[in-house]
mmCIF file as Biopython writes it, N, C-alpha, C and O atoms, coordinates in Angstrom:
data_model
#
loop_
_atom_site.group_PDB
_atom_site.id
_atom_site.type_symbol
_atom_site.label_atom_id
_atom_site.label_alt_id
_atom_site.label_comp_id
_atom_site.label_asym_id
_atom_site.label_entity_id
_atom_site.label_seq_id
_atom_site.pdbx_PDB_ins_code
_atom_site.Cartn_x
_atom_site.Cartn_y
_atom_site.Cartn_z
_atom_site.occupancy
_atom_site.B_iso_or_equiv
_atom_site.auth_seq_id
_atom_site.auth_asym_id
_atom_site.pdbx_PDB_model_num
ATOM 1   N N  . MET A ? 1  ? -17.279 -60.427 117.125 1.0 0.0 1  A 1 
ATOM 2   C CA . MET A ? 1  ? -18.634 -60.833 116.838 1.0 0.0 1  A 1 
ATOM 3   C C  . MET A ? 1  ? -19.374 -59.742 116.065 1.0 0.0 1  A 1 
ATOM 4   O O  . MET A ? 1  ? -20.147 -60.028 115.151 1.0 0.0 1  A 1 
ATOM 5   N N  . LEU A ? 2  ? -19.130 -58.512 116.440 1.0 0.0 2  A 1 
ATOM 6   C CA . LEU A ? 2  ? -19.799 -57.411 115.760 1.0 0.0 2  A 1 
ATOM 7   C C  . LEU A ? 2  ? -19.383 -57.354 114.293 1.0 0.0 2  A 1 
ATOM 8   O O  . LEU A ? 2  ? -20.189 -57.025 113.422 1.0 0.0 2  A 1 
ATOM 9   N N  . LEU A ? 3  ? -18.135 -57.672 114.032 1.0 0.0 3  A 1 
ATOM 10  C CA . LEU A ? 3  ? -17.631 -57.679 112.654 1.0 0.0 3  A 1 
ATOM 11  C C  . LEU A ? 3  ? -18.385 -58.698 111.806 1.0 0.0 3  A 1 
ATOM 12  O O  . LEU A ? 3  ? -18.745 -58.409 110.665 1.0 0.0 3  A 1 
ATOM 13  N N  . PHE A ? 4  ? -18.625 -59.885 112.355 1.0 0.0 4  A 1 
ATOM 14  C CA . PHE A ? 4  ? -19.335 -60.916 111.605 1.0 0.0 4  A 1 
ATOM 15  C C  . PHE A ? 4  ? -20.786 -60.529 111.360 1.0 0.0 4  A 1 
ATOM 16  O O  . PHE A ? 4  ? -21.339 -60.820 110.300 1.0 0.0 4  A 1 
ATOM 17  N N  . ARG A ? 5  ? -21.406 -59.871 112.341 1.0 0.0 5  A 1 
ATOM 18  C CA . ARG A ? 5  ? -22.783 -59.414 112.152 1.0 0.0 5  A 1 
ATOM 19  C C  . ARG A ? 5  ? -22.868 -58.401 111.016 1.0 0.0 5  A 1 
ATOM 20  O O  . ARG A ? 5  ? -23.763 -58.471 110.173 1.0 0.0 5  A 1 
ATOM 21  N N  . TRP A ? 6  ? -21.931 -57.462 111.003 1.0 0.0 6  A 1 
ATOM 22  C CA . TRP A ? 6  ? -21.919 -56.467 109.934 1.0 0.0 6  A 1 
ATOM 23  C C  . TRP A ? 6  ? -21.619 -57.108 108.575 1.0 0.0 6  A 1 
ATOM 24  O O  . TRP A ? 6  ? -22.197 -56.728 107.557 1.0 0.0 6  A 1 
ATOM 25  N N  . LEU A ? 7  ? -20.713 -58.076 108.576 1.0 0.0 7  A 1 
ATOM 26  C CA . LEU A ? 7  ? -20.371 -58.765 107.331 1.0 0.0 7  A 1 
ATOM 27  C C  . LEU A ? 7  ? -21.589 -59.485 106.757 1.0 0.0 7  A 1 
ATOM 28  O O  . LEU A ? 7  ? -21.850 -59.404 105.557 1.0 0.0 7  A 1 
ATOM 29  N N  . ILE A ? 8  ? -22.326 -60.182 107.600 1.0 0.0 8  A 1 
ATOM 30  C CA . ILE A ? 8  ? -23.519 -60.893 107.144 1.0 0.0 8  A 1 
ATOM 31  C C  . ILE A ? 8  ? -24.567 -59.908 106.646 1.0 0.0 8  A 1 
ATOM 32  O O  . ILE A ? 8  ? -25.207 -60.145 105.622 1.0 0.0 8  A 1 
ATOM 33  N N  . LEU A ? 9  ? -24.744 -58.801 107.368 1.0 0.0 9  A 1 
ATOM 34  C CA . LEU A ? 9  ? -25.704 -57.784 106.939 1.0 0.0 9  A 1 
ATOM 35  C C  . LEU A ? 9  ? -25.316 -57.194 105.580 1.0 0.0 9  A 1 
ATOM 36  O O  . LEU A ? 9  ? -26.168 -57.026 104.708 1.0 0.0 9  A 1 
ATOM 37  N N  . LEU A ? 10 ? -24.041 -56.885 105.406 1.0 0.0 10 A 1 
ATOM 38  C CA . LEU A ? 10 ? -23.590 -56.318 104.131 1.0 0.0 10 A 1 
ATOM 39  C C  . LEU A ? 10 ? -23.730 -57.316 102.982 1.0 0.0 10 A 1 
ATOM 40  O O  . LEU A ? 10 ? -24.061 -56.928 101.862 1.0 0.0 10 A 1 
ATOM 41  N N  . LEU A ? 11 ? -23.480 -58.590 103.252 1.0 0.0 11 A 1 
ATOM 42  C CA . LEU A ? 11 ? -23.663 -59.605 102.215 1.0 0.0 11 A 1 
ATOM 43  C C  . LEU A ? 11 ? -25.139 -59.737 101.825 1.0 0.0 11 A 1 
ATOM 44  O O  . LEU A ? 11 ? -25.457 -59.906 100.648 1.0 0.0 11 A 1 
ATOM 45  N N  . LEU A ? 12 ? -26.031 -59.661 102.805 1.0 0.0 12 A 1 
ATOM 46  C CA . LEU A ? 12 ? -27.464 -59.718 102.500 1.0 0.0 12 A 1 
ATOM 47  C C  . LEU A ? 12 ? -27.898 -58.506 101.681 1.0 0.0 12 A 1 
ATOM 48  O O  . LEU A ? 12 ? -28.699 -58.633 100.755 1.0 0.0 12 A 1 
ATOM 49  N N  . ILE A ? 13 ? -27.375 -57.346 102.017 1.0 0.0 13 A 1 
ATOM 50  C CA . ILE A ? 13 ? -27.687 -56.138 101.244 1.0 0.0 13 A 1 
ATOM 51  C C  . ILE A ? 13 ? -27.139 -56.273 99.830  1.0 0.0 13 A 1 
ATOM 52  O O  . ILE A ? 13 ? -27.797 -55.876 98.869  1.0 0.0 13 A 1 
ATOM 53  N N  . GLY A ? 14 ? -25.938 -56.832 99.697  1.0 0.0 14 A 1 
ATOM 54  C CA . GLY A ? 14 ? -25.357 -57.046 98.366  1.0 0.0 14 A 1 
ATOM 55  C C  . GLY A ? 14 ? -26.195 -57.995 97.529  1.0 0.0 14 A 1 
ATOM 56  O O  . GLY A ? 14 ? -26.373 -57.772 96.332  1.0 0.0 14 A 1 
ATOM 57  N N  . ALA A ? 15 ? -26.711 -59.049 98.144  1.0 0.0 15 A 1 
ATOM 58  C CA . ALA A ? 15 ? -27.577 -59.986 97.424  1.0 0.0 15 A 1 
ATOM 59  C C  . ALA A ? 15 ? -28.863 -59.283 96.988  1.0 0.0 15 A 1 
ATOM 60  O O  . ALA A ? 15 ? -29.330 -59.478 95.866  1.0 0.0 15 A 1 
ATOM 61  N N  . ALA A ? 16 ? -29.432 -58.469 97.872  1.0 0.0 16 A 1 
ATOM 62  C CA . ALA A ? 16 ? -30.659 -57.740 97.535  1.0 0.0 16 A 1 
ATOM 63  C C  . ALA A ? 16 ? -30.428 -56.764 96.376  1.0 0.0 16 A 1 
ATOM 64  O O  . ALA A ? 16 ? -31.279 -56.618 95.498  1.0 0.0 16 A 1 
ATOM 65  N N  . VAL A ? 17 ? -29.283 -56.107 96.385  1.0 0.0 17 A 1 
ATOM 66  C CA . VAL A ? 17 ? -28.954 -55.176 95.294  1.0 0.0 17 A 1 
ATOM 67  C C  . VAL A ? 17 ? -28.786 -55.947 93.984  1.0 0.0 17 A 1 
ATOM 68  O O  . VAL A ? 17 ? -29.223 -55.487 92.928  1.0 0.0 17 A 1 
ATOM 69  N N  . SER A ? 18 ? -28.158 -57.108 94.054  1.0 0.0 18 A 1 
ATOM 70  C CA . SER A ? 18 ? -27.997 -57.921 92.842  1.0 0.0 18 A 1 
ATOM 71  C C  . SER A ? 18 ? -29.351 -58.338 92.273  1.0 0.0 18 A 1 
ATOM 72  O O  . SER A ? 18 ? -29.560 -58.292 91.061  1.0 0.0 18 A 1 
ATOM 73  N N  . PHE A ? 19 ? -30.274 -58.746 93.158  1.0 0.0 19 A 1 
ATOM 74  C CA . PHE A ? 19 ? -31.603 -59.117 92.687  1.0 0.0 19 A 1 
ATOM 75  C C  . PHE A ? 19 ? -32.352 -57.910 92.131  1.0 0.0 19 A 1 
ATOM 76  O O  . PHE A ? 19 ? -33.113 -58.039 91.172  1.0 0.0 19 A 1 
ATOM 77  N N  . ALA A ? 20 ? -32.139 -56.735 92.731  1.0 0.0 20 A 1 
ATOM 78  C CA . ALA A ? 20 ? -32.769 -55.517 92.207  1.0 0.0 20 A 1 
ATOM 79  C C  . ALA A ? 20 ? -32.220 -55.195 90.814  1.0 0.0 20 A 1 
ATOM 80  O O  . ALA A ? 20 ? -32.977 -54.790 89.932  1.0 0.0 20 A 1 
ATOM 81  N N  . PHE A ? 21 ? -30.925 -55.369 90.611  1.0 0.0 21 A 1 
ATOM 82  C CA . PHE A ? 21 ? -30.341 -55.171 89.277  1.0 0.0 21 A 1 
ATOM 83  C C  . PHE A ? 21 ? -30.919 -56.163 88.281  1.0 0.0 21 A 1 
ATOM 84  O O  . PHE A ? 21 ? -31.177 -55.820 87.127  1.0 0.0 21 A 1 
ATOM 85  N N  . TYR A ? 22 ? -31.121 -57.404 88.737  1.0 0.0 22 A 1 
ATOM 86  C CA . TYR A ? 22 ? -31.712 -58.415 87.855  1.0 0.0 22 A 1 
ATOM 87  C C  . TYR A ? 22 ? -33.125 -58.017 87.446  1.0 0.0 22 A 1 
ATOM 88  O O  . TYR A ? 22 ? -33.495 -58.141 86.279  1.0 0.0 22 A 1 
ATOM 89  N N  . VAL A ? 23 ? -33.906 -57.543 88.395  1.0 0.0 23 A 1 
ATOM 90  C CA . VAL A ? 23 ? -35.274 -57.122 88.088  1.0 0.0 23 A 1 
ATOM 91  C C  . VAL A ? 23 ? -35.252 -55.914 87.150  1.0 0.0 23 A 1 
ATOM 92  O O  . VAL A ? 23 ? -36.070 -55.813 86.235  1.0 0.0 23 A 1 
ATOM 93  N N  . GLY A ? 24 ? -34.311 -55.005 87.385  1.0 0.0 24 A 1 
ATOM 94  C CA . GLY A ? 24 ? -34.238 -53.798 86.568  1.0 0.0 24 A 1 
ATOM 95  C C  . GLY A ? 24 ? -33.721 -54.040 85.160  1.0 0.0 24 A 1 
ATOM 96  O O  . GLY A ? 24 ? -34.203 -53.425 84.208  1.0 0.0 24 A 1 
ATOM 97  N N  . THR A ? 25 ? -32.751 -54.924 85.019  1.0 0.0 25 A 1 
ATOM 98  C CA . THR A ? 25 ? -32.125 -55.113 83.711  1.0 0.0 25 A 1 
ATOM 99  C C  . THR A ? 25 ? -32.551 -56.393 83.009  1.0 0.0 25 A 1 
ATOM 100 O O  . THR A ? 25 ? -32.537 -56.460 81.780  1.0 0.0 25 A 1 
ATOM 101 N N  . GLY A ? 26 ? -32.927 -57.407 83.776  1.0 0.0 26 A 1 
ATOM 102 C CA . GLY A ? 26 ? -33.301 -58.687 83.180  1.0 0.0 26 A 1 
ATOM 103 C C  . GLY A ? 26 ? -32.108 -59.547 82.786  1.0 0.0 26 A 1 
ATOM 104 O O  . GLY A ? 26 ? -32.280 -60.585 82.147  1.0 0.0 26 A 1 
ATOM 105 N N  . GLN A ? 27 ? -30.903 -59.129 83.158  1.0 0.0 27 A 1 
ATOM 106 C CA . GLN A ? 27 ? -29.713 -59.908 82.811  1.0 0.0 27 A 1 
ATOM 107 C C  . GLN A ? 27 ? -29.501 -61.023 83.843  1.0 0.0 27 A 1 
ATOM 108 O O  . GLN A ? 27 ? -29.435 -60.754 85.043  1.0 0.0 27 A 1 
ATOM 109 N N  . PRO A ? 28 ? -29.396 -62.259 83.382  1.0 0.0 28 A 1 
ATOM 110 C CA . PRO A ? 28 ? -29.301 -63.384 84.319  1.0 0.0 28 A 1 
ATOM 111 C C  . PRO A ? 28 ? -28.023 -63.418 85.151  1.0 0.0 28 A 1 
ATOM 112 O O  . PRO A ? 28 ? -27.973 -64.113 86.166  1.0 0.0 28 A 1 
ATOM 113 N N  . ARG A ? 29 ? -26.989 -62.682 84.744  1.0 0.0 29 A 1 
ATOM 114 C CA . ARG A ? 29 ? -25.757 -62.705 85.538  1.0 0.0 29 A 1 
ATOM 115 C C  . ARG A ? 29 ? -25.976 -62.079 86.904  1.0 0.0 29 A 1 
ATOM 116 O O  . ARG A ? 29 ? -25.329 -62.493 87.865  1.0 0.0 29 A 1 
ATOM 117 N N  . TYR A ? 30 ? -26.862 -61.097 87.029  1.0 0.0 30 A 1 
ATOM 118 C CA . TYR A ? 30 ? -27.148 -60.504 88.328  1.0 0.0 30 A 1 
ATOM 119 C C  . TYR A ? 30 ? -27.917 -61.475 89.220  1.0 0.0 30 A 1 
ATOM 120 O O  . TYR A ? 30 ? -27.705 -61.508 90.432  1.0 0.0 30 A 1 
ATOM 121 N N  . LYS A ? 31 ? -28.796 -62.253 88.632  1.0 0.0 31 A 1 
ATOM 122 C CA . LYS A ? 31 ? -29.519 -63.272 89.401  1.0 0.0 31 A 1 
ATOM 123 C C  . LYS A ? 31 ? -28.549 -64.333 89.914  1.0 0.0 31 A 1 
ATOM 124 O O  . LYS A ? 31 ? -28.619 -64.745 91.071  1.0 0.0 31 A 1 
ATOM 125 N N  . ARG A ? 32 ? -27.650 -64.766 89.045  1.0 0.0 32 A 1 
ATOM 126 C CA . ARG A ? 32 ? -26.660 -65.773 89.416  1.0 0.0 32 A 1 
ATOM 127 C C  . ARG A ? 32 ? -25.756 -65.235 90.528  1.0 0.0 32 A 1 
ATOM 128 O O  . ARG A ? 32 ? -25.466 -65.943 91.492  1.0 0.0 32 A 1 
ATOM 129 N N  . TRP A ? 33 ? -25.315 -63.992 90.392  1.0 0.0 33 A 1 
ATOM 130 C CA . TRP A ? 33 ? -24.460 -63.377 91.402  1.0 0.0 33 A 1 
ATOM 131 C C  . TRP A ? 33 ? -25.212 -63.229 92.728  1.0 0.0 33 A 1 
ATOM 132 O O  . TRP A ? 33 ? -24.643 -63.460 93.794  1.0 0.0 33 A 1 
ATOM 133 N N  . GLY A ? 34 ? -26.492 -62.844 92.661  1.0 0.0 34 A 1 
ATOM 134 C CA . GLY A ? 34 ? -27.295 -62.705 93.873  1.0 0.0 34 A 1 
ATOM 135 C C  . GLY A ? 34 ? -27.492 -64.030 94.583  1.0 0.0 34 A 1 
ATOM 136 O O  . GLY A ? 34 ? -27.408 -64.096 95.809  1.0 0.0 34 A 1 
ATOM 137 N N  . LEU A ? 35 ? -27.754 -65.095 93.819  1.0 0.0 35 A 1 
ATOM 138 C CA . LEU A ? 35 ? -27.929 -66.413 94.428  1.0 0.0 35 A 1 
ATOM 139 C C  . LEU A ? 35 ? -26.627 -66.923 95.041  1.0 0.0 35 A 1 
ATOM 140 O O  . LEU A ? 35 ? -26.637 -67.536 96.109  1.0 0.0 35 A 1 
ATOM 141 N N  . LEU A ? 36 ? -25.524 -66.673 94.373  1.0 0.0 36 A 1 
ATOM 142 C CA . LEU A ? 36 ? -24.221 -67.078 94.898  1.0 0.0 36 A 1 
ATOM 143 C C  . LEU A ? 36 ? -23.907 -66.330 96.197  1.0 0.0 36 A 1 
ATOM 144 O O  . LEU A ? 36 ? -23.446 -66.927 97.170  1.0 0.0 36 A 1 
ATOM 145 N N  . THR A ? 37 ? -24.158 -65.038 96.203  1.0 0.0 37 A 1 
ATOM 146 C CA . THR A ? 37 ? -23.928 -64.236 97.405  1.0 0.0 37 A 1 
ATOM 147 C C  . THR A ? 37 ? -24.836 -64.688 98.541  1.0 0.0 37 A 1 
ATOM 148 O O  . THR A ? 37 ? -24.399 -64.792 99.687  1.0 0.0 37 A 1 
ATOM 149 N N  . LEU A ? 38 ? -26.095 -64.954 98.223  1.0 0.0 38 A 1 
ATOM 150 C CA . LEU A ? 38 ? -27.042 -65.408 99.236  1.0 0.0 38 A 1 
ATOM 151 C C  . LEU A ? 38 ? -26.632 -66.765 99.812  1.0 0.0 38 A 1 
ATOM 152 O O  . LEU A ? 38 ? -26.738 -66.993 101.017 1.0 0.0 38 A 1 
ATOM 153 N N  . LYS A ? 39 ? -26.164 -67.661 98.943  1.0 0.0 39 A 1 
ATOM 154 C CA . LYS A ? 39 ? -25.728 -68.981 99.407  1.0 0.0 39 A 1 
ATOM 155 C C  . LYS A ? 39 ? -24.581 -68.859 100.399 1.0 0.0 39 A 1 
ATOM 156 O O  . LYS A ? 39 ? -24.613 -69.484 101.459 1.0 0.0 39 A 1 
ATOM 157 N N  . TRP A ? 40 ? -23.572 -68.067 100.070 1.0 0.0 40 A 1 
ATOM 158 C CA . TRP A ? 40 ? -22.421 -67.935 100.955 1.0 0.0 40 A 1 
ATOM 159 C C  . TRP A ? 40 ? -22.765 -67.141 102.211 1.0 0.0 40 A 1 
ATOM 160 O O  . TRP A ? 40 ? -22.153 -67.346 103.259 1.0 0.0 40 A 1 
ATOM 161 N N  . THR A ? 41 ? -23.731 -66.245 102.116 1.0 0.0 41 A 1 
ATOM 162 C CA . THR A ? 41 ? -24.193 -65.532 103.307 1.0 0.0 41 A 1 
ATOM 163 C C  . THR A ? 41 ? -24.851 -66.491 104.280 1.0 0.0 41 A 1 
ATOM 164 O O  . THR A ? 41 ? -24.604 -66.424 105.484 1.0 0.0 41 A 1 
ATOM 165 N N  . LEU A ? 42 ? -25.691 -67.387 103.765 1.0 0.0 42 A 1 
ATOM 166 C CA . LEU A ? 42 ? -26.349 -68.360 104.631 1.0 0.0 42 A 1 
ATOM 167 C C  . LEU A ? 42 ? -25.349 -69.343 105.237 1.0 0.0 42 A 1 
ATOM 168 O O  . LEU A ? 42 ? -25.505 -69.759 106.385 1.0 0.0 42 A 1 
ATOM 169 N N  . ILE A ? 43 ? -24.333 -69.711 104.478 1.0 0.0 43 A 1 
ATOM 170 C CA . ILE A ? 43 ? -23.288 -70.581 105.020 1.0 0.0 43 A 1 
ATOM 171 C C  . ILE A ? 43 ? -22.522 -69.861 106.131 1.0 0.0 43 A 1 
ATOM 172 O O  . ILE A ? 43 ? -22.242 -70.453 107.173 1.0 0.0 43 A 1 
ATOM 173 N N  . ALA A ? 44 ? -22.186 -68.598 105.918 1.0 0.0 44 A 1 
ATOM 174 C CA . ALA A ? 44 ? -21.478 -67.821 106.940 1.0 0.0 44 A 1 
ATOM 175 C C  . ALA A ? 44 ? -22.349 -67.628 108.180 1.0 0.0 44 A 1 
ATOM 176 O O  . ALA A ? 44 ? -21.857 -67.721 109.304 1.0 0.0 44 A 1 
ATOM 177 N N  . ALA A ? 45 ? -23.628 -67.363 107.982 1.0 0.0 45 A 1 
ATOM 178 C CA . ALA A ? 45 ? -24.540 -67.195 109.113 1.0 0.0 45 A 1 
ATOM 179 C C  . ALA A ? 45 ? -24.683 -68.507 109.887 1.0 0.0 45 A 1 
ATOM 180 O O  . ALA A ? 45 ? -24.728 -68.499 111.117 1.0 0.0 45 A 1 
ATOM 181 N N  . GLY A ? 46 ? -24.752 -69.624 109.178 1.0 0.0 46 A 1 
ATOM 182 C CA . GLY A ? 46 ? -24.820 -70.920 109.844 1.0 0.0 46 A 1 
ATOM 183 C C  . GLY A ? 46 ? -23.586 -71.181 110.691 1.0 0.0 46 A 1 
ATOM 184 O O  . GLY A ? 46 ? -23.694 -71.670 111.815 1.0 0.0 46 A 1 
ATOM 185 N N  . GLY A ? 47 ? -22.420 -70.862 110.161 1.0 0.0 47 A 1 
ATOM 186 C CA . GLY A ? 47 ? -21.189 -71.009 110.929 1.0 0.0 47 A 1 
ATOM 187 C C  . GLY A ? 47 ? -21.153 -70.095 112.144 1.0 0.0 47 A 1 
ATOM 188 O O  . GLY A ? 47 ? -20.700 -70.493 113.217 1.0 0.0 47 A 1 
ATOM 189 N N  . PHE A ? 48 ? -21.626 -68.883 111.971 1.0 0.0 48 A 1 
ATOM 190 C CA . PHE A ? 48 ? -21.668 -67.924 113.072 1.0 0.0 48 A 1 
ATOM 191 C C  . PHE A ? 48 ? -22.563 -68.435 114.197 1.0 0.0 48 A 1 
ATOM 192 O O  . PHE A ? 48 ? -22.183 -68.396 115.367 1.0 0.0 48 A 1 
ATOM 193 N N  . PHE A ? 49 ? -23.753 -68.914 113.839 1.0 0.0 49 A 1 
ATOM 194 C CA . PHE A ? 49 ? -24.664 -69.409 114.869 1.0 0.0 49 A 1 
ATOM 195 C C  . PHE A ? 49 ? -24.184 -70.720 115.473 1.0 0.0 49 A 1 
ATOM 196 O O  . PHE A ? 49 ? -24.465 -71.001 116.638 1.0 0.0 49 A 1 
ATOM 197 N N  . ALA A ? 50 ? -23.470 -71.520 114.704 1.0 0.0 50 A 1 
ATOM 198 C CA . ALA A ? 50 ? -22.899 -72.748 115.253 1.0 0.0 50 A 1 
ATOM 199 C C  . ALA A ? 50 ? -21.865 -72.421 116.325 1.0 0.0 50 A 1 
ATOM 200 O O  . ALA A ? 50 ? -21.814 -73.083 117.361 1.0 0.0 50 A 1 
ATOM 201 N N  . VAL A ? 51 ? -21.052 -71.415 116.085 1.0 0.0 51 A 1 
ATOM 202 C CA . VAL A ? 51 ? -20.069 -70.994 117.085 1.0 0.0 51 A 1 
ATOM 203 C C  . VAL A ? 51 ? -20.768 -70.474 118.335 1.0 0.0 51 A 1 
ATOM 204 O O  . VAL A ? 51 ? -20.352 -70.776 119.453 1.0 0.0 51 A 1 
ATOM 205 N N  . LEU A ? 52 ? -21.838 -69.688 118.147 1.0 0.0 52 A 1 
ATOM 206 C CA . LEU A ? 52 ? -22.577 -69.191 119.307 1.0 0.0 52 A 1 
ATOM 207 C C  . LEU A ? 52 ? -23.177 -70.332 120.126 1.0 0.0 52 A 1 
ATOM 208 O O  . LEU A ? 52 ? -23.147 -70.301 121.357 1.0 0.0 52 A 1 
ATOM 209 N N  . ILE A ? 53 ? -23.716 -71.327 119.450 1.0 0.0 53 A 1 
ATOM 210 C CA . ILE A ? 53 ? -24.317 -72.478 120.147 1.0 0.0 53 A 1 
ATOM 211 C C  . ILE A ? 53 ? -23.232 -73.276 120.876 1.0 0.0 53 A 1 
ATOM 212 O O  . ILE A ? 53 ? -23.435 -73.701 122.014 1.0 0.0 53 A 1 
ATOM 213 N N  . LEU A ? 54 ? -22.095 -73.478 120.232 1.0 0.0 54 A 1 
ATOM 214 C CA . LEU A ? 54 ? -21.009 -74.217 120.878 1.0 0.0 54 A 1 
ATOM 215 C C  . LEU A ? 54 ? -20.458 -73.471 122.095 1.0 0.0 54 A 1 
ATOM 216 O O  . LEU A ? 54 ? -20.084 -74.092 123.089 1.0 0.0 54 A 1 
ATOM 217 N N  . GLU A ? 55 ? -20.409 -72.146 122.017 1.0 0.0 55 A 1 
ATOM 218 C CA . GLU A ? 55 ? -19.975 -71.364 123.175 1.0 0.0 55 A 1 
ATOM 219 C C  . GLU A ? 55 ? -20.957 -71.512 124.322 1.0 0.0 55 A 1 
ATOM 220 O O  . GLU A ? 55 ? -20.555 -71.560 125.484 1.0 0.0 55 A 1 
ATOM 221 N N  . ARG A ? 56 ? -22.226 -71.584 124.007 1.0 0.0 56 A 1 
ATOM 222 C CA . ARG A ? 56 ? -23.262 -71.712 125.027 1.0 0.0 56 A 1 
ATOM 223 C C  . ARG A ? 56 ? -23.196 -73.070 125.717 1.0 0.0 56 A 1 
ATOM 224 O O  . ARG A ? 56 ? -23.414 -73.176 126.924 1.0 0.0 56 A 1 
ATOM 225 N N  . ILE A ? 57 ? -22.890 -74.113 124.935 1.0 0.0 57 A 1 
ATOM 226 C CA . ILE A ? 57 ? -22.827 -75.473 125.478 1.0 0.0 57 A 1 
ATOM 227 C C  . ILE A ? 57 ? -21.602 -75.634 126.377 1.0 0.0 57 A 1 
ATOM 228 O O  . ILE A ? 57 ? -21.694 -76.215 127.459 1.0 0.0 57 A 1 
ATOM 229 N N  . ALA A ? 58 ? -20.479 -75.130 125.935 1.0 0.0 58 A 1 
ATOM 230 C CA . ALA A ? 58 ? -19.213 -75.335 126.663 1.0 0.0 58 A 1 
ATOM 231 C C  . ALA A ? 58 ? -19.051 -74.394 127.822 1.0 0.0 58 A 1 
ATOM 232 O O  . ALA A ? 58 ? -18.042 -74.447 128.524 1.0 0.0 58 A 1 
#
């Protein structure tokens, strides 16, 4: 569980860095990369919390 928490945190930091690069350089590829990273981070977080909820129910 700790591994997944760290993974989600690192992905969020990676998305933030990508958006910072986009703001600094204005290149749209960093924005696209940041949005892609953020999307998969939210999907991973949703799966993580779904497992926690299912463990609580069962």
